[in-house]
Structure formats: C-alpha cells, structure tokens
C-alpha positions as CSV (number, residue, x, y, z in Angstrom):
1,M,7.2,19.7,-14.2
2,F,10.0,21.3,-12.3
3,L,13.4,19.9,-11.9
4,S,14.2,19.1,-8.3
5,S,17.3,17.0,-7.9
6,T,19.0,14.0,-9.4
7,G,20.3,10.7,-8.0
8,R,21.7,7.4,-9.3
9,L,21.0,3.8,-8.8
10,S,23.5,1.2,-9.8
11,A,22.8,-2.6,-9.9
12,R,24.9,-5.4,-11.3
13,T,21.9,-7.1,-12.8
14,S,20.2,-4.1,-14.4
15,G,23.1,-1.9,-15.3
16,R,22.8,1.7,-14.3
17,L,19.6,3.7,-13.9
18,N,20.0,7.4,-13.3
19,I,17.0,9.2,-11.7
20,C,15.7,12.7,-12.2
21,S,13.3,13.9,-9.5
22,L,10.7,16.3,-10.7
23,C,7.9,18.2,-9.0
24,K,4.4,18.9,-10.4
25,S,4.4,22.6,-9.4
26,H,6.7,25.5,-8.6
27,D,4.7,27.1,-5.8
28,N,5.1,24.7,-2.9
29,T,6.6,26.8,0.0
30,L,7.9,23.6,1.7
31,L,9.9,22.6,-1.3
32,W,11.4,26.1,-1.7
33,S,12.4,25.9,2.0
34,Y,13.9,22.4,1.8
35,Y,15.6,22.4,-1.6
36,A,16.1,26.0,-2.7
37,G,18.1,27.7,0.0
38,G,15.2,29.2,1.8
39,H,13.5,30.6,-1.3
40,T,16.8,32.0,-2.7
41,G,17.2,29.4,-5.5
42,V,15.7,28.7,-8.9
43,A,13.1,26.2,-10.2
44,I,13.4,25.1,-13.8
45,G,10.2,24.0,-15.6
46,V,11.0,21.3,-18.0
47,R,9.6,18.7,-20.4
48,V,11.4,15.4,-20.4
49,L,12.6,14.3,-23.8
50,T,11.8,10.6,-23.8
51,Q,13.4,8.1,-26.1
52,E,14.0,4.4,-26.5
53,S,17.8,4.3,-27.1
54,P,19.6,5.4,-25.1
55,R,16.8,4.9,-22.7
56,V,14.9,7.9,-21.3
57,D,11.5,7.0,-19.7
58,E,8.4,9.1,-19.3
59,P,8.3,10.5,-15.8
60,V,6.4,8.3,-13.4
61,E,4.2,9.7,-10.6
62,V,5.5,8.7,-7.2
63,R,3.1,6.6,-5.1
64,Y,2.8,7.7,-1.4
65,D,1.8,5.1,1.1
66,M,3.1,3.5,4.4
67,T,4.3,0.2,2.9
68,V,6.6,-1.0,0.2
69,N,5.3,-4.3,-1.2
70,I,7.3,-6.6,-3.3
71,D,6.0,-10.0,-4.1
72,P,9.0,-12.2,-5.1
73,K,6.8,-14.6,-7.1
74,A,5.2,-11.8,-9.1
75,E,8.5,-10.1,-9.7
76,E,10.1,-13.2,-11.4
77,T,8.6,-12.2,-14.7
78,R,9.7,-8.5,-14.5
79,S,13.1,-7.2,-15.4
80,P,15.4,-6.0,-12.5
81,S,15.1,-2.5,-14.0
82,D,11.3,-2.6,-13.8
83,V,11.4,-3.9,-10.2
84,A,13.8,-1.2,-9.2
85,K,11.6,1.5,-10.8
86,S,8.6,0.2,-8.9
87,V,10.4,0.4,-5.6
88,L,12.0,3.7,-6.4
89,C,8.6,5.3,-7.2
90,Q,7.3,4.8,-3.7
91,K,7.7,7.1,-0.7
92,L,6.1,7.3,2.7
93,T,2.9,9.2,2.9
94,F,4.6,11.9,5.0
95,W,6.2,13.2,1.8
96,S,3.0,13.4,-0.3
97,H,3.2,17.2,-0.3
98,E,6.1,16.9,-2.7
99,K,3.9,15.7,-5.6
100,E,7.0,14.1,-7.1
101,Y,7.6,12.4,-10.5
102,R,10.7,10.5,-11.3
103,A,12.3,10.0,-14.8
104,F,14.7,7.1,-15.3
105,T,17.5,6.9,-17.9
106,T,20.5,4.9,-18.8
107,Q,22.2,8.1,-19.8
108,R,24.2,10.3,-17.5
109,F,21.6,13.0,-17.6
110,V,17.9,13.2,-18.5
111,P,17.5,15.4,-21.6
112,V,14.9,18.1,-21.1
113,E,13.5,21.1,-22.9
114,I,13.5,24.1,-20.6
115,L,10.1,25.8,-20.6
116,E,10.3,28.2,-17.7
117,V,12.6,29.5,-15.0
118,V,11.2,30.6,-11.7
119,L,13.2,32.5,-9.2
120,G,12.6,32.2,-5.5
121,C,11.0,35.2,-3.7
122,N,14.2,35.7,-1.6
123,A,16.6,35.5,-4.6
124,S,19.2,38.2,-4.4
125,K,19.2,41.0,-7.0
126,E,22.5,39.6,-8.3
127,T,21.0,36.2,-8.8
128,V,17.9,37.6,-10.6
129,H,20.2,39.7,-12.9
130,A,22.5,36.7,-13.6
131,V,19.7,34.3,-14.4
132,R,17.9,36.8,-16.6
133,A,21.1,37.5,-18.5
134,L,21.9,33.8,-19.0
135,I,18.3,33.0,-20.2
136,A,18.3,36.0,-22.5
137,R,21.6,34.9,-24.0
138,H,21.1,31.2,-24.2
139,L,17.4,30.5,-24.1
140,S,15.8,33.6,-25.6
141,G,12.0,33.4,-25.4
142,T,12.0,31.3,-22.3
143,K,9.8,32.7,-19.6
144,V,11.5,33.9,-16.4
145,K,9.4,34.7,-13.4
146,R,10.1,35.8,-9.9
147,L,7.8,34.1,-7.4
148,R,5.9,36.3,-4.9
149,R,5.2,35.2,-1.4
150,S,1.5,35.6,-2.1
151,E,1.8,33.0,-4.8
152,L,3.2,30.3,-2.5
153,Q,1.0,27.4,-1.5
154,W,1.1,25.6,1.9
155,P,0.1,21.9,1.2
156,G,-2.4,20.7,3.7
157,Y,-3.3,24.2,4.9
158,Q,-5.7,25.3,2.1
C-alpha cells in the first residue's frame, strides 16, 4: 500500500483516533495529479505495523457508495470508536478510483515499514537525486523507482 495523506478525528467519547490514508497502488494518474504536485512528488510503499497497545489497526478498505447508513439501534452495542471507523471508511462512489484503505491509531503517527519509494514521472533531477541519497543513507536496500508515463493507469479508461 502507498501512503497518501493523514488526518485526525477527535471525539470526547472515544478519545482520539488518528487516520492514515493509503492507496492500493502507485500507478493511478489521477492520484499523482491530485496529491503529488502534478507527478512531481513521491509515493511511499509501506506495510502498516499493527499492534494492540498503543492501538494501531490493520488498514480497512474504504467502501464506496452513495449513502452513509447508521442505524442508531444497531450502533448501541458498538463502541464510539467502532462507529466512527465505520462512518470514516465510507466515501461517495465518485471517489472509487482512489482504491483507498484507512489505518486508525491512538498514536500520533501510524508506524510503518517502508518497502518502496516511487518518484513521479515529472520529479526534478534534484528531487530524484535527493531522494536516492536519503534512501541510500537511511534505508539501504529499499527499492527506489521512477515512474514512467507509460506505466500510469487511467481508472475507468482501460
């Protein structure tokens, strides 16, 4: 999975849940356009390091539909945290091309193992050099790849 962005949910009844948004793949041209500076950025392939305490949940696949259904009677037996996760793992169908997963934690950050770094096809020579130098120095053995335009996918246009 590839790290996309992070967010935070705070609620009086459930404490704080931090959210880490992840994407299933690194080759979606729309995501590079939206979130990576027009293909100039970096995608980081990670494995979420789950644990019980402090809490780090396994990433949950986002459900895409046109409604958000919450049955108050059914939710009475669930914790506020579980209800929040259920709601926060839904998005409108229009966003289904993102193939998003969300990891929740009570920590400030979601711990991950970095598996791969993918540079955008429009990344500058300086960015490519800097990223390769950082990876070589701090994460030797981690795969670094520069994406080619020909490798990009156009969701819905295959």
